[in-house]
C-alpha positions in Angstrom: 97.8 105.2 129.3 100.0 102.2 128.1 103.5 103.0 127.0 104.7 101.9 123.5 108.0 100.0 123.3 109.9 99.3 120.1 112.4 96.4 120.3 115.1 95.8 117.7 116.7 92.4 117.4 113.3 90.9 118.5 114.2 87.4 117.2 117.4 87.2 119.3 117.7 85.5 122.7 117.4 88.7 124.7 115.0 90.4 122.2 112.4 87.6 122.5 112.7 87.7 126.3 112.1 91.5 126.2 109.1 91.1 123.8 107.5 88.5 126.2 108.2 90.4 129.4 107.1 93.9 128.2 103.9 92.4 126.6 103.1 90.6 129.9 103.6 93.9 131.8 101.0 95.6 129.6 103.2 97.7 127.3 102.2 98.1 123.7 105.1 96.1 122.1 106.5 96.3 118.6 109.2 93.8 118.0 111.3 93.9 114.8 113.8 91.3 113.7 116.3 92.0 110.9 113.8 90.7 108.3 111.4 93.6 109.2 113.8 96.3 110.2 117.5 96.3 109.2 119.2 98.7 111.5 121.8 99.5 108.9 119.1 100.9 106.7 118.8 104.5 107.9 115.7 105.3 105.9 113.8 102.2 107.0 114.7 102.8 110.7 113.5 106.4 110.4 110.2 105.5 108.7 109.3 102.7 111.2 110.2 104.6 114.4 108.5 107.8 113.2 105.4 105.8 112.3 105.2 104.0 115.7 106.4 106.9 117.8 107.5 104.7 120.7 108.0 106.0 124.3 110.9 103.6 124.7 113.3 101.9 122.2 115.1 98.8 123.4 118.0 98.3 121.0 119.2 94.7 121.3 120.0 94.0 117.6 123.7 93.3 117.1 126.3 91.5 115.2 127.2 89.1 118.0 129.4 86.5 116.2 132.6 87.4 118.0 135.0 85.2 115.9 133.3 86.1 112.6 133.6 89.8 113.4 137.4 89.5 113.1 137.2 88.5 109.4 134.3 90.9 108.6 135.0 94.1 110.6 133.1 96.3 108.2 130.0 94.2 108.8 130.4 94.4 112.5 130.9 98.2 112.6 128.0 98.6 110.1 125.6 96.9 112.5 127.0 97.6 116.0 128.2 101.1 115.4 126.3 102.7 112.5 123.2 100.7 113.1 123.2 102.0 116.7 123.7 105.5 115.4 120.6 105.1 113.1 118.5 104.0 116.0 119.8 106.6 118.4 119.2 109.5 116.1 115.6 108.6 115.3 114.8 107.6 118.9 116.0 111.1 119.9 113.8 112.7 117.2 110.6 111.1 118.6 111.6 111.7 122.2 111.9 108.1 123.2 114.1 106.7 126.0 116.8 104.5 124.6 118.3 101.3 126.0 121.4 100.1 124.2 122.6 96.6 125.1 126.4 96.5 125.2 129.0 94.0 126.4 131.8 93.1 128.8 134.0 92.9 125.7 134.5 96.7 125.9 137.1 95.7 128.6 140.5 94.1 127.8 140.2 91.7 130.7 143.6 92.4 132.2 142.1 93.7 135.4 142.0 91.9 138.7 139.2 93.9 140.4 135.6 93.8 139.2 135.0 96.4 136.5 132.6 99.2 137.4 130.8 101.5 134.9 133.5 104.2 134.9 136.5 101.8 134.5 138.5 102.6 131.4 137.5 100.7 128.3 140.0 99.1 125.9 138.4 96.4 123.8 140.7 93.6 122.4 138.8 92.5 119.3 136.5 93.8 116.5 133.3 92.9 118.3 134.2 94.8 121.4 135.5 97.8 119.5 132.3 97.9 117.4 130.0 97.7 120.4 132.1 100.5 122.2 131.7 102.6 119.0 127.9 102.0 119.4 128.1 103.2 123.0 129.8 106.4 121.8 127.1 107.1 119.3 124.5 106.7 121.9 126.3 109.2 124.2 126.8 111.7 121.4 123.4 111.5 119.8 120.9 110.8 122.5 119.8 112.6 125.7 117.8 109.9 127.6 119.8 106.7 127.4 120.6 103.6 129.4 123.7 101.8 128.2 123.3 98.3 129.6 126.5 96.2 129.5 126.0 92.5 130.0 128.0 89.3 129.8 127.8 85.5 129.3 124.1 85.7 128.3 121.9 82.6 128.2 118.1 81.9 128.3 115.4 79.9 126.8 115.6 81.4 123.3 118.4 81.0 120.8 121.7 79.2 121.2 124.0 79.7 124.3 126.5 78.1 126.5 124.1 76.4 128.8 122.1 74.7 126.0 125.4 73.7 124.3 126.6 72.1 127.5 123.3 70.2 128.0 123.5 68.9 124.5 127.2 67.8 124.8 126.4 66.3 128.2 123.8 64.0 126.5 126.4 62.9 123.9 129.6 62.6 126.0 130.7 61.5 129.5 133.7 63.8 129.6 134.3 67.4 128.5 137.1 70.0 128.6 136.1 73.5 129.4 138.2 76.7 129.6 139.1 77.5 133.2 141.2 80.7 132.7 138.4 83.1 131.7 136.4 84.5 134.6 133.1 86.4 134.2 129.5 86.7 135.2 126.8 84.5 133.7 123.5 86.5 132.9 120.1 84.9 132.7 118.0 86.7 130.0 115.0 86.9 132.3 116.9 88.7 135.0 118.5 91.0 132.5 115.1 91.8 131.0 113.6 92.4 134.4 116.4 94.9 135.2 115.9 96.7 131.9 112.1 96.9 132.7 113.0 98.5 136.0 115.5 101.0 134.5 113.2 102.3 131.8 110.5 103.3 134.2 112.9 105.9 135.7 114.9 108.8 134.5 118.1 107.5 136.1 120.0 107.5 132.8 123.6 106.4 132.3 125.7 103.3 132.0 124.8 100.1 133.9 126.5 96.8 134.4 123.8 94.1 134.5 124.7 90.5 135.1 123.8 87.9 137.7 125.8 88.3 141.0 128.9 86.5 141.7 131.6 85.2 139.3 132.9 82.0 137.9 135.0 80.5 135.1 133.5 78.7 132.1 134.7 75.5 133.7 132.9 76.2 137.0 129.8 77.3 135.1 129.8 74.0 133.1 130.2 72.0 136.3 127.3 73.9 137.9 125.1 73.2 134.8 125.6 69.4 135.0 125.2 69.4 138.8 122.0 71.4 138.7 120.7 69.3 135.8 121.6 66.0 137.6 123.8 64.9 134.7 126.8 62.7 135.3 129.5 64.3 133.2 133.1 64.8 134.2 134.4 68.2 133.3 138.2 68.9 132.9 139.7 72.4 133.1 141.7 73.5 130.2 143.3 76.8 129.1 142.3 79.4 126.4 145.5 78.4 124.6 144.2 74.8 124.3 141.3 76.1 122.2 142.6 78.8 119.9 139.9 81.1 118.4 140.1 83.9 115.9 138.9 86.6 118.4 140.7 87.3 121.7 138.5 87.0 124.8 138.9 89.1 128.0 140.4 86.7 130.6 138.7 88.6 133.5 135.5 90.5 132.9 133.8 90.4 136.2 131.3 93.2 136.7 130.8 95.4 139.7 127.2 96.6 139.8 128.0 100.1 141.0 125.4 102.1 139.1 122.6 99.8 140.1 123.7 100.2 143.7 124.1 103.9 143.7 120.8 104.4 141.9 118.9 102.0 144.3 118.0 99.4 141.8 117.9 95.7 142.7 121.0 93.7 142.0 120.1 90.5 140.0 120.2 87.3 142.0 123.3 85.1 142.3 124.2 83.3 139.1 123.6 79.9 140.5 120.0 80.8 141.5 119.4 82.2 138.0 120.8 79.0 136.5 118.6 76.8 138.7 115.5 78.8 137.8 116.3 78.5 134.1 116.9 74.7 134.2 113.6 74.3 136.1 111.7 76.3 133.5 113.1 74.3 130.5 112.3 71.0 132.2 
C-alpha cells in the first residue's frame, strides 16, 4: 500500500528535491506551491489536507528572505509561525506524521561548541524568531512530529550560495567572502534522504540535519572553486565589511546528536556532498 505524502513549498529548492525523491521512492506525492496552497489561508489548508488525507506532511514552505523579514515581521510571522500552525492543526486532524523544516537561525551563534538539539535557543532576528515560533506551534499542536533544523542549504533547484559563487566566478577573478561566520553546508539531496529515513519511523523529535564537518563561508567558497576547477582568488573579509539588515549567527555548527542516539545515518562530509552536487550539474 503506497503512502501518500503532501509537500508544502513544493516549488522551493528543498520542496522540489522532496517531490522528486519521494516520487522516485514510490510514494503518492502531492506537491503544493504558494500558488496552489497558501499556508496562511487556514480554510484552504484545511480543505486540501482533508481532501487528500496524507499519511505524511512535509512542511517546507517558509518566508526565507532573512533580510526582508526584518522590515516585514508581520509577513514573516504570518507564514513561518501561523502558516505552520495551520498545517500542524490539520495534519493532526487527519493523523498524518509531520515534518517541519526549521533552521540554525534559532540559535544566536555566540556558542563555541556545536549546538545539539537540546541546546537553548535564542534567535537574533525576525526570521529566526518566526521559525522558532513555528517549532513551538508544532510541539503544542501535533503529536507525531519531526522538527528538522538545517543550515546553509544548496542544491540544483532555486538560488543558493554555490550557484551564486559559480556565477560570480565566471564574471570575476577575485572575490571577498565572509570568513567570520562558521556553519554547516547542507546539500538538499542529503537533507531529503535523511527526511525520507526519518518519516519511515516513529522516532519523533527534533533533529539537526546538515552535512558533516564545518567551515566558514570563505572556506566554502574556496572549496567550490577548487572542486569546479575555476581559477578565482578568494579573500577573507568580516561580517562588518558587508553590513546586512538581519544579524547572522557567527557560529551555528550542528552536532547531530539526535541522529546518532536514534541510530540514523549522519549525512556525508560537506565536501563530498559539494563534489556530488557539482558533478550532477555538470
